Each structure stands twice: as structure tokens, then as C-alpha cells.
N, C-alpha and C positions, 0 to 999 in steps of 0.2 A: 262448410263450407254447404250452403240449402239454395237449392231452383228452387225462387220467386213465382207465381205464376208469366208476369210481367218478363219477365229473361234478369232480372236483375239477379244479384249474392247477393247475401246477406250470412254473418257471420257470427253462427252458433255458438252462447256462452257454453259455460267449458258440469254444468249441473244439464243445460239439456242436455250435452252431448254426452254426461254420461249415465242420463234415464233411455238414449239410444238403443245405447249399445248394452243398458244391462235387463231391457226389455231384450231384445235379441236373442240376449243369449240366454230368459227366461226358456223364452217358442221354444226355442233350440232347445234347452231344457225339456222340455213336456213334449215333445215332437219324442225324442228320444222316451223318455219313462214308453208312453204310449205303446211304441212299434216293438218295448220287453214286451209291457201285459201282453203284447197285440203274438210275439211270442209265442210265448208262458202257455197259453195258452191253448195256438193255435197247436205245438209242443209239450208238452210239459212234461217232465220231468220229477224225480222221487225228491230233487234238492235245489234250492238256488242259493248263489252267493250274492247280496247286492253290497257297494260298496258305501254307501252315503248318496244313496239314490237320487229323493227327496233335497239334497243342499238346497241348491238353484228355486224349489218352489217353493208358495206363495202359500197362507194356509189353507187359502179355499180348495186347493190341488193340493196343497199333504193330505190329508183327515182324504180325495178322492182316491190319494195312493195305498194314505194307511185303510183303505176301504178294503180295497182291492187287494190289500195283503192278506189284511185279515179274510178274503176270499180265499189265496191261495194259500193260507198253513188248513185249510181242511182236506187237501190232497200231497199236497207237498209240507216238506221243509224249510223253512229256509231262513240265513243265518247273514242275516243283517249289520253291519258294521254303520252308524250312527252316532248326531253330535246332538239331533232332535228328543226332548224331550219327550215329545207328541207318541212318537213309534220306540219306543221301548218302555212305554203307558201300555202297547201288546204285546209286549214280546210275557213270549211264557217264562225264560232266566236272562239273568242278564250279568256278562263277562266283562275285563275290564282289571286295563295292567296301571299300578298305580310304582309308582317310584316311589323311594327317601331318601330321606336329605343323604346317606352315602353312596346311595346309585345306587341302589341296592332296589329292584323290579318287580313287587305282585302283582300274581293270577288272585283277583277278587274277584267271587261270583254268589247270586242271591236264586234262590228261585220266585218266579211270585205268580206263580198260582201251580196247584196240582195239575197236571193229566187228567182226562178222564180215565178212570182203569175199564178200558170190554169186558 
């Protein structure tokens, strides 16, 4: 229920209720990511493990996060668990687990780019 300016209440449709909840989840995710990045910058670490950190972000903010991850990887190693294609595209290497029809799992790895030699 939403209270109108005249003091009366009106019922929300399920789609309006969903959008309100989705927006709230998005804002919480955005604040959480911003807090993590601030901590990462204030207290650098040699590596970070990020588990689907970008799952609730929209395309614009995903692009911003990818830019920040690119900056972080100049000084740290990032282990990112993701299903997002755009996040995988910036990786140096990809690792995955696949299950065959008989139930046996296989680890698959693919080097995406060669590391610069110093």
C-alpha cells in the first residue's frame, strides 16, 4: 500500500511492487560494492576473491565495476566468480567446472592473454 498526499491509500500492482523491491536490492548492491572498493583502496591486499559481486548491477554500473577491477589488478590478483560475459572478457585466464553425462566433473582452463614479462 502507498499513501497518497491526500491521506488515502491505494493498492500497488504486483509489477509496481516488484520494481520497488528490485530497485531497493539494486541500491543495496551498489552501496555494498562501493564500500568494498573503498576498503580495497584504503587497505590494499595482494589478492581479492569476489563471488558474483556484479550479479545485481545494471550494464552501466557493471562497466564502472569492470574499470575498477582493471585498476585493482595492476597491484593485486583478482579471483572473480562470475556468470557475466563482460566480466569474463577482461580475465587473463578462465577456469570452469563441467559435468559430463555420467556425473564425472572436469576442470577446464583457458588462458585468455599472455602475461607481460618483466
